[in-house]
N, C-alpha and C positions, 0 to 999 in steps of 0.2 A: 504494500500500500504506500507507494512513494507519494510525497507531496508534489502537487502540481501548482503552478503559479502563473499569474499575469500581473502586470503592473500598470499604473497610471499615476500621474501627479506625484512622482517620486516614492510611491509606496507599493510594496509587493503584497499581494493577496493570495492566500494559499487555499488549496482544496485537497481533501482526502476522499478518494472514491471507495465507499464501502459497499457491502452487499445490497443495501437498501437506498443507495443514492449517495449524494455528496454531503460532506461536512465542510462548511466554509469557515475559515479562520481569518478574522478581520474583514471588514465589509465596506470600506470606502468613505470618502469625504461627504459632507452634507451636500445634497443637490446633485449628486453624481450617479444616480441610479442607472442612467443611460450608459455611462462609461463602464459601470460594473457589469451590466448586461453584455456590453460589447466585449469585455474581457472574458466573460464566460463563453461567449460565442467563439472567441479566438481559439478556445480549447475544445470546441465541439459540444458545449453544454448550453442549457437555458436555465432560467430561474426555476422552472419546474423540476429540474434535476436536483435542486438543493433539498436535502432531507432535514437539515438543521444548520444552525450557525452559532458561532461564538466569537468573542473578541478578546484580544490580548489584554486590552485595558480601554478605559473610556476617555480617549482623546479623539479629536474630530477626524483624523486621518485613519482611524481604526474602527470607529463605531458610528460614523456620521449618517449612514443609511440604515442603521439597525432597526429603527422604528418603522421605516418603510418596508423592509423585508418582513418584519414581524406582522405588519398589517396585511401582507399578502399571504399570510397563513404559514409562514416558515417558522418552525419552532426555534426559539432563542434560548440557548443554554447559558446560564449565568451561575457563577461560582461564589461561595460565601464572602470572599474578600472584595467582590465587585459591586454588589447591589447598592451599597451606600454611595458609590461614586456616580450613580446615574443622575441624581438630582443636580449635583454640581455641574456635570457634563451638559445637561439640558439647559441649565441656567446660563452657562457660558455661551452656548449657541444663541440663546434668546437675546442676551446682552449685545452680542455682535451682530444681531439682525440677520442671522443665517436662517434660511428656510429649512425646516426639518419636520419629520413626522415624530411626535412624541412616542416614547417607548411605553407599551402597555404593561405596567407592573404586575397586574393580575394574571397576565398570560405568560409570564416568564417561566421557563423550565429551570427551576432551582436545583442545582446538582452539588451535593457535598463532594469535596475532593476525594474522600475515601470511597465514594460510589462511582467516580468518573469512569473507571475501567469497565464496570458492569454496564453503565448507561451507554458508553460508546459501543460496547459489544452488541447492544440491541440494534444499532445501526450497521453492524457488520464491520466495525473498525477496531483493530487491536491497538490499544494504547491507553494513556491516562493523561489527566490534566493536573499540573503541579502549580502550587502558588510560587511565583517567582517575583517577589516585591522589590526588585532592584531599581527599575526605572520609575515606577509609581507603586503605591501601596496596593492597588487593585490589579496589578499585572499577573497574568498567568501564562503558562506555556503548554503547548500540546506536544507530548512525547509519544511518538509512535514506536511500536515494538521493533521495528527495523533500525532504530537508533536516530531517526530524523526527529528534530525538535524545532517546532515553530516558536519563536521567542519574542515576537513583537519588537519592542525597542530595547531589549536587554542587551547591553554592550558585552563584548568578549571579556573573559575573566582578567586578561592581562591589562585591560583598561581601567580596572577597578582598584582603588586604593584601600577601601574598607573591607574588613574581614567578613562582614555580613553578606556582601555581594558575592565574594568568593565562596562562601559556604553554600549559597544558593546554587552556584555552578557545580560544586562538589555533589550536591544532591542530584542534580540533573545527570551528572556522570555516573553516580552510584546506581541510578535507576535505569541506566542503559543508553543515555544520550551520547551520540557520537558526532553528529554534524548538526550545527545550528543554522536555522534559516530565519534571518532577521527581516523586519519590515522595510528596512532601508539598508542598502549595501548587499554585498555578496555573502553567500553561505561561508561558514568557517567551522573549524573543528572545535569540539568541546574540549577545552584544555584541562579543566579540573576533573580528572578521573582517578578512581581508586588505584 
């Protein structure tokens, strides 16, 4: 189940093809649903191929069209460290005058980290979601069983001075992460391994 990706506006968006469709990881800037659909099309997919989606964290280049996808009936997986960030995220977009579809809090698919492997398996995806609060407190990463890990904006371990960030990378390595796929820039090896 390798990660597949497309990019626009300096951000990479990832897809994992499971037995029951696609899981999308990070979903575009506000007002860019057309660009997101075009990116899917470039890989031979449509919005109807998405089984569910998640975001690495609630910044506009990662979650800007989350409400719009959710309003189209695509389940939105949200993890314990993320839900509190939604209000601030939407408030920021409103203050900046950005057009966006609000996220339906009642319809969120809330997934505890310890249940992420089981939940992903229901979509036919082998992997788990880890809390990786290096870039922001709500950051998560998607670790696939093959060692690929979508990390959002988490920088490589060698760029981190603080031990907390390096400890997060050690966790990713201990859980089998081998190659990191960031939202900006090229993939890189997971440096902090047991």
